[in-house]
Each structure stands twice: as C-alpha cells, then as structure tokens.
C-alpha positions as CSV (number, residue, x, y, z in Angstrom):
1,M,-34.3,43.2,-110.8
2,Q,-30.6,42.7,-111.5
3,L,-28.5,41.7,-108.6
4,S,-24.8,42.4,-108.4
5,N,-22.6,39.4,-108.9
6,G,-21.5,39.2,-105.2
7,V,-25.0,39.6,-103.9
8,E,-26.3,36.9,-106.2
9,I,-23.6,34.4,-105.1
10,I,-24.2,35.1,-101.4
11,L,-27.9,35.0,-101.8
12,S,-27.8,31.7,-103.6
13,A,-25.6,30.1,-101.0
14,I,-27.7,31.4,-98.0
15,C,-31.0,30.4,-99.6
16,A,-29.7,26.9,-100.4
17,N,-28.4,26.5,-96.9
18,S,-31.6,27.8,-95.4
19,L,-33.8,25.5,-97.6
20,A,-31.8,22.4,-96.5
21,Q,-32.1,23.3,-92.8
22,I,-35.8,24.1,-93.1
23,Y,-36.4,20.8,-94.9
24,K,-34.7,18.9,-92.0
25,F,-36.8,20.9,-89.5
26,V,-40.0,20.0,-91.3
27,V,-39.1,16.4,-91.7
28,Y,-38.3,16.1,-88.0
29,F,-41.7,17.7,-87.2
30,I,-43.6,15.3,-89.4
31,A,-41.8,12.3,-88.1
32,N,-41.9,13.2,-84.4
33,K,-45.0,15.5,-84.1
34,Q,-43.0,18.1,-82.2
35,F,-40.9,21.2,-83.0
36,N,-37.2,20.9,-82.6
37,F,-35.7,24.3,-83.4
38,K,-32.2,22.9,-82.8
39,R,-32.7,21.1,-86.2
40,L,-32.4,24.5,-87.8
41,F,-28.8,24.7,-86.7
42,Q,-27.6,21.2,-86.3
43,T,-25.2,19.4,-88.6
44,G,-25.9,16.1,-90.3
45,G,-29.0,14.7,-92.0
46,M,-30.6,14.9,-95.4
47,P,-29.8,17.0,-97.3
48,S,-26.3,18.3,-96.5
49,S,-26.6,22.0,-95.9
50,H,-22.9,22.4,-96.2
51,S,-23.0,20.8,-99.7
52,S,-26.0,23.0,-100.6
53,F,-24.3,26.1,-99.5
54,M,-21.0,25.4,-101.3
55,M,-22.5,24.0,-104.5
56,A,-24.9,27.0,-104.8
57,M,-21.8,29.3,-104.4
58,T,-19.9,27.3,-107.0
59,T,-22.8,27.2,-109.5
60,S,-23.4,30.9,-109.1
61,V,-19.7,31.7,-109.7
62,G,-19.8,29.5,-112.8
63,L,-23.0,31.1,-114.1
64,L,-21.6,34.6,-113.6
65,T,-17.9,34.1,-114.7
66,G,-18.1,31.0,-116.9
67,F,-17.6,27.4,-115.8
68,N,-14.0,27.5,-117.3
69,S,-12.9,30.5,-115.3
70,V,-10.3,30.5,-112.6
71,A,-12.8,31.7,-110.1
72,C,-15.1,28.8,-110.8
73,A,-12.2,26.3,-110.6
74,I,-11.2,27.7,-107.2
75,A,-14.8,27.6,-106.0
76,L,-15.3,24.0,-107.2
77,T,-12.0,22.9,-105.5
78,V,-13.1,24.3,-102.2
79,T,-16.6,22.8,-102.6
80,L,-15.2,19.4,-103.3
81,V,-13.0,19.6,-100.1
82,V,-16.0,20.5,-98.0
83,M,-18.2,17.8,-99.5
84,Y,-15.5,15.2,-99.0
85,D,-15.1,16.3,-95.4
86,A,-18.9,16.1,-94.8
87,A,-19.1,12.5,-96.2
88,G,-15.8,11.3,-95.0
89,L,-14.1,12.8,-92.0
90,R,-17.1,14.2,-90.1
91,R,-19.0,11.0,-90.7
92,A,-16.1,8.9,-89.3
93,V,-15.9,11.3,-86.3
94,G,-19.6,10.8,-85.7
95,R,-19.2,7.0,-85.7
96,Q,-16.3,7.3,-83.3
97,A,-18.3,9.5,-81.0
98,S,-21.0,6.8,-80.9
99,V,-18.5,4.1,-79.9
100,L,-17.0,6.4,-77.3
101,N,-20.5,7.2,-75.8
102,Q,-21.2,3.4,-75.5
103,I,-17.8,2.8,-73.8
104,V,-18.3,5.7,-71.4
105,A,-21.9,4.5,-70.6
106,E,-20.7,1.0,-69.8
107,I,-17.6,1.9,-67.8
108,F,-19.4,4.5,-65.7
109,S,-22.8,2.8,-65.5
110,E,-22.7,2.8,-61.7
111,H,-21.8,6.5,-61.7
112,P,-24.4,8.3,-63.9
113,H,-23.0,11.7,-63.1
114,L,-19.7,10.8,-64.7
115,S,-21.3,9.4,-67.9
116,S,-23.9,12.2,-68.5
117,Q,-21.9,14.2,-70.9
118,R,-22.1,12.7,-74.4
119,F,-20.2,13.4,-77.6
120,K,-22.2,14.7,-80.6
121,E,-22.8,11.7,-82.9
122,F,-24.8,13.3,-85.7
123,L,-22.0,15.2,-87.5
124,G,-21.5,13.9,-91.0
125,H,-23.4,12.8,-94.0
126,T,-23.8,9.8,-96.3
127,P,-22.7,10.2,-99.9
128,V,-26.4,10.4,-100.9
129,E,-27.1,13.2,-98.4
130,V,-24.1,15.1,-99.8
131,F,-25.2,14.5,-103.4
132,I,-28.8,15.7,-102.8
133,G,-27.4,18.7,-100.9
134,A,-25.2,19.6,-104.0
135,L,-28.2,19.1,-106.3
136,L,-30.3,21.4,-104.2
137,G,-27.6,24.0,-104.1
138,S,-27.1,23.9,-107.9
139,T,-30.9,24.2,-108.4
140,V,-31.3,27.1,-106.1
141,A,-28.4,29.0,-107.8
142,I,-29.8,28.4,-111.3
143,W,-33.2,29.5,-110.1
144,I,-31.9,32.7,-108.5
145,H,-29.7,33.4,-111.5
146,W,-32.6,33.3,-113.9
147,L,-35.0,35.4,-111.8
C-alpha cells in the first residue's frame, strides 16, 4: 500500500516516538516489577523519544524528497536543535532541579509541608540516549518507507 508523503512522514515520526516510549515503559517494568504508566509520557531516559520522533521525520523527508533538498535541510536543522536541547539545556535544567530539591529539603527539613513540592529532575538526556533515539528514528523511517 502506497502512503501519501505527508502520511508517511507523520506515521514514521509517531511510530518512532511510540516505540521509544514503550521501550522505556517495558524496561521500567522489568527493572521494578511494577507498571508505571507515567513512563509512557515522561521525558528523559533511554532512548530519547524526542530524537526518535525528529530523526524519523527528517529521514522520511530525505527519503521522499532527496537528502539534498531544501525540505530535508530544514528538517535536519530543526532536528539538530531539538537533539542539542535534549542533551544540553534540558539535561542541565534537570541537574539544577536536583540541586534545588536538595537545598529545599535541607532548609525546610523541619517543615515537611513546605518541602513536599519537588521540581522534575528527569528532563534531559545523555548524548548516548540522544544518539540511540536518532538511530531508532532513522531505522523506523527507513522500515516504513520500504514497506
């Protein structure tokens, strides 16, 4: 069955993102012997679902329009920004949140109701998580393209 170009691009991106999130869910279940459905929607962890999503989109655009097309260049540029953000900025914010949580816990240790709200620490990715996410996204896009 031949998909339209737009459908193929969107399907590749959504499938790559979904596979990355399902993988995180399954790994969490195996490691902790309990279901954590939040893992299906949380950021951070191996592999980067943002990178999977974006690289699947970029690879699909390249396969459909040519890797030297303007559309592919734009897609790759946006993908690299997202991947840099995942491994750089969001990872740094996660580390800062960890430090802030420790500070708040120490300062308000005598008043637990004041220190009960915590910042999300699991936000970004290591470069390896971003790379594996990108590899997953490219693989999914190639697989869907050749179906």
